[in-house]
C-alpha positions as CSV (number, residue, x, y, z in Angstrom):
1,M,-35.2,-68.3,-55.3
2,F,-33.7,-67.8,-51.9
3,H,-35.0,-68.0,-48.3
4,S,-33.5,-69.0,-45.0
5,R,-34.4,-69.8,-41.4
6,D,-31.0,-68.9,-40.1
7,V,-30.9,-66.0,-37.7
8,K,-27.5,-65.0,-39.0
9,Y,-29.3,-63.2,-41.8
10,L,-31.2,-60.9,-39.4
11,R,-29.9,-57.5,-38.7
12,E,-27.6,-57.7,-35.7
13,D,-29.8,-55.9,-33.2
14,V,-32.9,-58.0,-34.3
15,R,-30.8,-61.2,-34.2
16,V,-29.7,-60.5,-30.6
17,N,-33.4,-60.1,-29.5
18,A,-34.5,-63.0,-31.5
19,K,-32.1,-65.2,-29.6
20,I,-33.4,-63.8,-26.3
21,F,-36.9,-64.6,-27.5
22,L,-35.9,-68.2,-28.1
23,D,-34.3,-68.5,-24.7
24,L,-37.3,-67.0,-22.9
25,C,-39.7,-69.3,-24.8
26,K,-37.6,-72.3,-23.8
27,E,-37.7,-71.2,-20.1
28,A,-41.5,-70.9,-20.5
29,G,-41.7,-74.5,-21.8
30,L,-42.5,-73.4,-25.4
31,N,-40.8,-75.6,-28.0
32,V,-40.2,-72.9,-30.6
33,L,-38.6,-73.3,-34.0
34,I,-37.8,-70.4,-36.3
35,T,-39.0,-71.3,-39.8
36,E,-38.1,-68.2,-41.7
37,T,-35.9,-65.1,-41.4
38,V,-35.2,-63.7,-44.9
39,R,-36.3,-64.2,-48.4
40,D,-35.9,-62.8,-51.9
41,K,-38.6,-61.5,-54.3
42,A,-39.0,-64.9,-56.1
43,Y,-39.7,-66.7,-52.9
44,Q,-42.1,-64.0,-51.7
45,E,-44.1,-64.4,-54.9
46,Y,-44.2,-68.2,-54.1
47,C,-45.5,-67.5,-50.6
48,V,-48.3,-65.4,-52.1
49,S,-49.2,-68.2,-54.6
50,Q,-49.4,-70.6,-51.7
51,G,-51.6,-68.3,-49.6
52,W,-48.9,-67.8,-47.0
53,A,-48.8,-64.1,-47.6
54,A,-51.3,-61.4,-48.6
55,K,-52.1,-61.2,-52.3
56,T,-50.7,-57.7,-52.5
57,A,-47.5,-58.6,-50.7
58,T,-45.5,-59.6,-53.7
59,I,-42.3,-57.8,-52.6
60,P,-40.6,-58.8,-49.4
61,T,-40.3,-56.0,-46.8
62,F,-39.4,-56.8,-43.2
63,H,-38.4,-60.3,-44.4
64,S,-36.2,-59.0,-47.2
65,V,-32.5,-59.9,-47.3
66,E,-31.7,-56.1,-47.2
67,A,-33.8,-55.5,-44.1
68,G,-33.5,-58.6,-41.9
69,L,-36.2,-57.3,-39.5
70,A,-38.6,-60.3,-39.2
71,F,-38.8,-64.0,-38.4
72,D,-41.6,-66.7,-38.4
73,I,-42.0,-69.5,-36.0
74,C,-43.8,-72.8,-35.5
75,K,-44.3,-75.2,-32.7
76,N,-41.5,-77.7,-33.0
77,V,-43.7,-80.8,-32.7
78,K,-44.3,-82.9,-35.8
79,G,-47.9,-82.8,-37.0
80,H,-48.8,-80.0,-34.7
81,E,-46.7,-77.1,-36.0
82,Y,-49.5,-74.7,-36.4
83,D,-52.6,-76.0,-34.7
84,D,-52.0,-74.9,-31.1
85,A,-53.5,-71.4,-30.7
86,E,-52.5,-71.2,-27.0
87,F,-48.8,-71.9,-28.0
88,F,-48.8,-68.9,-30.3
89,K,-50.6,-66.7,-27.8
90,K,-48.0,-67.4,-25.1
91,A,-45.1,-66.9,-27.6
92,S,-46.6,-63.6,-28.7
93,S,-46.7,-62.4,-25.1
94,I,-42.9,-63.0,-24.8
95,G,-42.2,-61.5,-28.2
96,K,-44.2,-58.3,-27.5
97,K,-42.5,-58.0,-24.1
98,I,-39.1,-57.9,-25.9
99,G,-40.4,-55.3,-28.3
100,F,-41.5,-57.2,-31.4
101,S,-44.8,-56.6,-33.2
102,W,-46.8,-59.7,-33.7
103,G,-48.6,-60.7,-36.9
104,G,-51.4,-62.2,-34.8
105,D,-52.6,-58.7,-34.0
106,W,-53.1,-57.8,-37.7
107,K,-56.6,-57.2,-38.9
108,S,-56.4,-57.7,-42.7
109,F,-54.1,-60.7,-42.9
110,V,-53.7,-62.4,-39.5
111,D,-50.3,-64.1,-39.3
112,R,-49.7,-65.5,-35.8
113,T,-46.4,-67.1,-36.8
114,H,-44.8,-63.7,-37.6
115,F,-42.7,-61.3,-35.5
116,Q,-41.1,-58.1,-36.7
117,W,-39.2,-55.1,-35.4
118,D,-41.0,-51.9,-36.6
119,D,-40.2,-49.6,-33.6
120,N,-43.7,-50.1,-32.1
121,K,-45.5,-49.9,-35.4
122,K,-43.8,-46.6,-36.5
123,Y,-42.4,-48.2,-39.7
124,S,-44.7,-49.6,-42.3
125,S,-44.0,-52.0,-45.2
126,S,-44.1,-49.2,-47.7
127,M,-41.4,-47.4,-45.7
128,I,-39.2,-50.6,-45.7
129,K,-39.7,-50.9,-49.5
130,A,-38.4,-47.3,-49.8
131,G,-35.3,-48.2,-47.8
132,K,-36.4,-46.4,-44.6
133,Y,-35.5,-48.7,-41.8
134,P,-36.3,-48.4,-38.0
135,P,-33.5,-47.5,-35.6
136,N,-31.6,-50.2,-33.7
137,M,-33.8,-52.4,-31.5
138,P,-32.9,-52.0,-27.8
139,K,-31.5,-55.2,-26.3
140,Y,-34.1,-56.7,-24.0
141,E,-32.6,-56.9,-20.5
142,V,-33.6,-60.1,-18.8
143,D,-34.5,-59.7,-15.1
144,V,-32.0,-61.7,-13.2
145,S,-33.1,-60.6,-9.7
146,M,-33.0,-62.9,-6.8
147,K,-36.0,-65.2,-6.7
148,E,-38.3,-64.4,-3.8
149,I,-39.0,-66.9,-1.0
150,T,-42.2,-67.3,1.0
151,G,-43.1,-69.7,3.8
152,A,-45.1,-72.8,3.1
153,T,-46.5,-73.3,6.6
154,S,-47.9,-70.9,9.1
155,D,-44.8,-71.2,11.3
156,E,-42.5,-70.6,8.4
157,K,-44.4,-67.4,7.5
158,R,-44.3,-66.3,11.1
159,M,-40.6,-66.9,11.2
160,I,-39.9,-64.9,8.1
161,K,-41.9,-61.9,9.4
162,A,-40.1,-62.1,12.8
163,I,-36.7,-62.0,11.0
164,Q,-37.9,-59.1,8.9
165,T,-39.1,-57.2,12.0
166,A,-35.8,-57.9,13.8
167,T,-33.7,-56.6,10.9
168,G,-35.9,-53.6,10.2
169,A,-37.1,-54.9,6.9
170,L,-40.7,-54.6,5.6
171,A,-42.5,-57.4,7.4
172,N,-44.4,-58.7,4.3
173,G,-43.5,-62.4,4.7
174,V,-41.4,-62.4,1.5
175,I,-37.7,-62.9,1.6
176,G,-36.1,-61.0,-1.3
177,N,-33.3,-58.5,-1.9
178,Q,-34.5,-56.0,0.7
179,T,-34.7,-58.6,3.5
180,M,-31.3,-60.1,2.5
181,S,-29.6,-56.7,2.3
182,D,-31.0,-55.8,5.7
183,I,-29.6,-59.0,7.1
184,A,-26.2,-58.2,5.5
185,I,-26.2,-54.8,7.0
186,K,-27.1,-56.2,10.5
187,L,-24.3,-58.7,10.3
188,N,-21.8,-56.1,8.9
189,A,-21.2,-58.5,6.0
190,K,-18.2,-57.7,3.7
191,C,-20.3,-57.2,0.6
192,F,-20.7,-53.5,0.2
193,P,-21.1,-51.6,-2.1
194,L,-23.9,-53.9,-3.1
195,N,-25.9,-53.8,-6.3
196,V,-29.4,-55.4,-6.0
197,K,-32.9,-54.7,-7.3
198,L,-35.3,-53.4,-4.7
199,Y,-39.0,-53.7,-5.8
200,G,-37.9,-53.7,-9.5
201,C,-35.6,-50.7,-9.1
202,P,-31.8,-51.2,-9.5
203,A,-30.0,-49.9,-6.4
204,I,-26.5,-49.5,-4.9
205,I,-26.1,-49.8,-1.1
206,A,-23.0,-48.6,0.6
207,K,-21.6,-47.3,3.9
208,D,-20.6,-43.9,2.4
209,I,-20.7,-41.8,-0.8
210,D,-18.6,-39.4,-2.8
211,P,-20.6,-36.9,-4.8
212,F,-18.7,-35.0,-7.6
213,N,-18.8,-33.6,-11.2
214,P,-17.1,-36.1,-13.5
215,N,-17.7,-34.0,-16.6
216,S,-17.8,-37.4,-18.5
217,V,-19.8,-40.6,-18.7
218,I,-20.9,-42.2,-15.4
219,P,-18.1,-44.1,-13.5
220,L,-18.7,-47.5,-11.9
221,N,-20.7,-47.8,-8.7
222,C,-22.4,-44.5,-9.4
223,I,-25.9,-43.1,-10.0
224,S,-26.5,-39.9,-11.8
225,G,-26.8,-37.0,-9.4
226,S,-28.8,-33.8,-8.9
227,F,-29.7,-30.9,-11.1
228,N,-27.2,-29.1,-13.4
229,G,-27.4,-26.1,-15.6
230,G,-25.8,-27.8,-18.7
231,V,-22.3,-26.8,-17.8
232,A,-22.0,-27.4,-14.0
233,P,-24.1,-28.6,-11.0
234,C,-26.8,-26.1,-9.9
235,S,-27.9,-28.0,-6.8
236,V,-26.0,-28.0,-3.5
237,L,-22.8,-30.1,-3.8
238,I,-20.0,-30.3,-1.3
239,R,-17.2,-32.8,-1.7
240,N,-14.5,-33.5,0.9
241,G,-15.4,-30.3,2.6
242,E,-15.1,-28.2,-0.5
243,V,-18.1,-26.4,-1.9
244,V,-18.8,-27.1,-5.6
245,C,-22.3,-25.5,-5.7
246,W,-23.3,-23.1,-3.0
247,S,-27.1,-22.7,-3.4
248,A,-30.3,-24.6,-4.0
249,C,-31.4,-25.0,-7.6
250,H,-34.3,-22.5,-7.3
251,Y,-32.7,-20.1,-4.8
252,V,-31.6,-17.5,-7.4
253,S,-34.8,-17.6,-9.5
254,L,-37.4,-18.2,-6.8
255,N,-35.7,-17.7,-3.4
256,K,-36.7,-21.3,-2.6
257,P,-34.7,-23.9,-0.7
258,E,-34.1,-27.6,-1.5
259,S,-33.6,-30.6,0.7
260,V,-30.0,-31.5,1.3
261,I,-28.6,-34.7,2.7
262,Y,-25.2,-34.1,4.4
263,K,-22.6,-35.9,6.5
264,L,-20.9,-34.3,9.6
265,R,-17.1,-34.8,10.1
266,S,-17.2,-34.6,13.9
267,T,-19.8,-37.3,14.6
268,G,-20.2,-39.2,11.3
269,E,-23.9,-38.5,11.4
270,V,-25.9,-38.2,8.2
271,K,-28.7,-35.6,8.3
272,I,-31.2,-33.8,6.1
273,K,-32.2,-30.2,6.1
274,R,-33.9,-27.6,3.8
275,V,-31.1,-25.3,2.5
276,K,-31.1,-22.1,0.5
277,T,-27.3,-21.4,0.7
278,V,-24.7,-23.7,2.4
279,S,-23.0,-20.6,3.9
280,D,-26.1,-19.6,5.8
281,D,-27.8,-23.0,6.5
282,L,-25.0,-25.6,7.0
283,P,-22.1,-25.9,9.5
284,L,-19.5,-25.7,6.6
285,Y,-16.6,-26.3,8.9
286,D,-18.0,-29.7,9.8
287,V,-19.6,-31.0,6.5
288,V,-17.8,-33.8,4.7
289,W,-20.2,-34.0,1.8
290,A,-23.6,-32.7,0.9
291,V,-26.1,-33.5,-1.9
292,G,-29.1,-31.3,-2.8
293,G,-32.3,-32.4,-4.4
294,M,-36.1,-32.5,-4.1
295,G,-37.3,-33.7,-0.7
296,L,-39.2,-36.9,-0.2
297,M,-41.1,-38.5,2.6
298,D,-41.4,-36.0,5.5
299,F,-39.7,-33.3,3.3
300,Y,-42.0,-34.0,0.3
301,D,-43.4,-30.6,-0.6
302,P,-42.6,-29.7,-4.3
303,E,-44.2,-26.3,-4.1
304,A,-42.1,-25.3,-1.1
305,E,-39.0,-26.1,-3.1
306,G,-40.0,-24.4,-6.3
307,F,-41.1,-27.4,-8.4
308,T,-44.1,-25.5,-9.9
309,G,-44.9,-23.9,-13.2
310,V,-42.1,-24.6,-15.7
311,F,-40.1,-26.5,-13.1
312,S,-43.0,-28.9,-12.4
313,D,-41.7,-31.1,-15.3
314,V,-39.5,-32.7,-12.7
315,L,-42.6,-34.4,-11.2
316,R,-43.6,-36.1,-14.5
317,K,-43.5,-39.8,-15.2
318,T,-40.0,-40.6,-16.3
319,N,-36.8,-42.2,-15.1
320,H,-35.4,-40.7,-11.9
321,T,-32.6,-41.4,-9.4
322,V,-33.0,-41.2,-5.6
323,L,-30.5,-40.8,-2.7
324,G,-31.8,-42.4,0.5
325,Y,-30.5,-43.1,4.0
326,R,-31.5,-46.1,6.2
327,N,-29.9,-48.2,8.9
328,G,-26.7,-46.2,8.7
329,M,-26.4,-47.0,5.0
330,M,-26.6,-44.9,1.8
331,Y,-28.9,-46.1,-1.0
332,G,-28.8,-45.0,-4.6
333,V,-31.9,-46.1,-6.5
334,Y,-32.8,-45.9,-10.2
335,C,-36.6,-45.6,-10.5
336,P,-37.8,-46.4,-14.0
337,N,-40.8,-44.6,-15.5
338,M,-42.3,-43.2,-12.3
339,T,-43.8,-39.9,-11.1
340,A,-42.4,-38.0,-8.2
341,S,-45.5,-39.0,-6.2
342,Q,-45.1,-42.7,-7.0
343,I,-41.4,-42.5,-6.0
344,N,-42.3,-40.8,-2.7
345,T,-44.8,-43.6,-1.9
346,L,-42.2,-46.2,-2.8
347,C,-39.5,-44.6,-0.5
348,K,-41.9,-44.3,2.4
349,S,-43.9,-47.5,2.3
350,K,-41.5,-50.0,0.8
351,M,-37.9,-48.8,0.9
352,M,-38.7,-47.5,4.4
353,F,-35.9,-44.9,4.3
354,D,-35.2,-42.6,7.2
355,F,-35.1,-39.8,4.7
356,A,-34.5,-39.4,1.0
357,I,-34.2,-36.9,-1.9
358,M,-35.1,-37.2,-5.6
359,L,-32.4,-36.2,-8.0
360,D,-32.5,-35.3,-11.7
361,G,-34.4,-37.5,-14.2
362,G,-35.3,-37.9,-17.8
363,H,-32.4,-38.4,-20.2
364,I,-29.9,-37.7,-17.4
365,A,-31.0,-40.6,-15.1
366,A,-28.4,-43.3,-15.1
367,I,-26.8,-46.1,-13.0
368,N,-23.5,-47.9,-13.5
369,A,-23.2,-50.9,-11.2
370,R,-21.9,-54.4,-11.4
371,D,-25.1,-56.0,-12.7
372,N,-27.2,-52.9,-13.7
373,K,-25.9,-50.6,-16.4
374,I,-28.5,-48.0,-17.7
375,N,-27.8,-44.9,-19.8
376,T,-24.0,-45.2,-19.1
377,S,-23.0,-43.4,-22.3
378,Q,-24.7,-40.1,-21.2
379,K,-22.4,-37.3,-20.2
380,Q,-22.9,-36.4,-16.5
381,L,-22.1,-33.2,-14.6
382,Y,-23.2,-34.6,-11.2
383,V,-22.8,-38.2,-10.0
384,I,-22.8,-40.0,-6.6
385,K,-20.3,-42.7,-6.1
386,F,-20.9,-45.5,-3.6
387,L,-17.9,-46.5,-1.6
C-alpha cells in the first residue's frame, strides 16, 4: 500500500501550478496543507472502504502514481481540518483561477478537498484509466503589476487628478502604470524602453521603433507585427527607408487601403494615413519607417479597409497587438482576448492615444519584453522592436 502527500510525485507541470496554488492561498491568508498527491490501487481501495472515495472508484485515476494529476488539501488547523466551508470555497476560487477542476463542483460525489488537472473537464477518469492523459497544464502567470494608489482625503484625490491632468494621463484619481509612465515621459526619465501593464494589457513604451521581418521567433523588446501571407509581410512595411511591402493587405484583392503609421526623416514627426500603395500615397524619399494595420480611433472603419466577409475574422474576440502613438512616444500593446471593437474603445477612452492601428492576432499575437513574455516560441514574419 502506497500513498504520499509530497508534491514531487505530481507531474511536473501540475507540480509547478500546485506550488503556485499554495503561494496564492498563503497570500490570501488561507493556511492550506496538501494531504494527498498520489496513491496505488491498494490505498485507493482503502479510501473506498473508509467512505473517502466513491464506491465505484476502486482504481486510482488522477491520483494514480502514473498520472500525478491531482492533490487533496485541508485547513492546516488541528481539529478544524475539514469543517470550514468558507475556507474550501476561497481555496477553490484560487485553484480554478489557476486552471484546476474542483471536486466541490461534482454532483455525484462532492469532494471539496480535491483539485485535478483535466484540461477544463476534457479528460475523464475512464480516459485516465486507459492511459490517455491531458496535455501539459499552462503555468499560471501571477500578475505582478504595480499596485494602484488612490487618495484617502478629498485634497489627496484632488492632487492626484491635478497631476494626471498636467501630465496628460487619464484623470481618474488612480495612480497606476499609466500615470507613472506619463510622468516618466514628462520628465524625460532614462527608463525607456519600458515594459509595464496598462489596464491589464502588457505594453512596451519607447521613443522609437524598428519594424522588420525576423523570419524567426520574436526578439526581445518586440511585439508581433502586422499581417503576413505565410511567407512574408503583406501589410505596408518600410524599414530604414527601404520598402519591404509596398501595398495594403487588401489592396490587390479588394482595392482597399489600410491605416499606416509612419515617421518622417526631415522633421521626426510620426503621422497616420490611409494608404493603398506606398509609392502613390507616402513621401517615400522622407519616410524612415512605416507600419500598416487596421485603423483605430478616428480611423476605425473596418469596412473601408476591407475587413468584411472572410476577412472579418480579424475583428473576432482573440489576442491582438496594437501600435499606438501618444505624447511623442510609441506604444506596443498586447491585448488579450478582446474584440476589435473593445480594443478600439480601450485605445480611445483609456490609453488615450493620438492614433493607433491594430495588428495581426490569434496564434500570431506575441510580446517579448523584460517582464512579459507571451507566445515567444511562435515564428514571426513581421515584428516591431522598441528602441
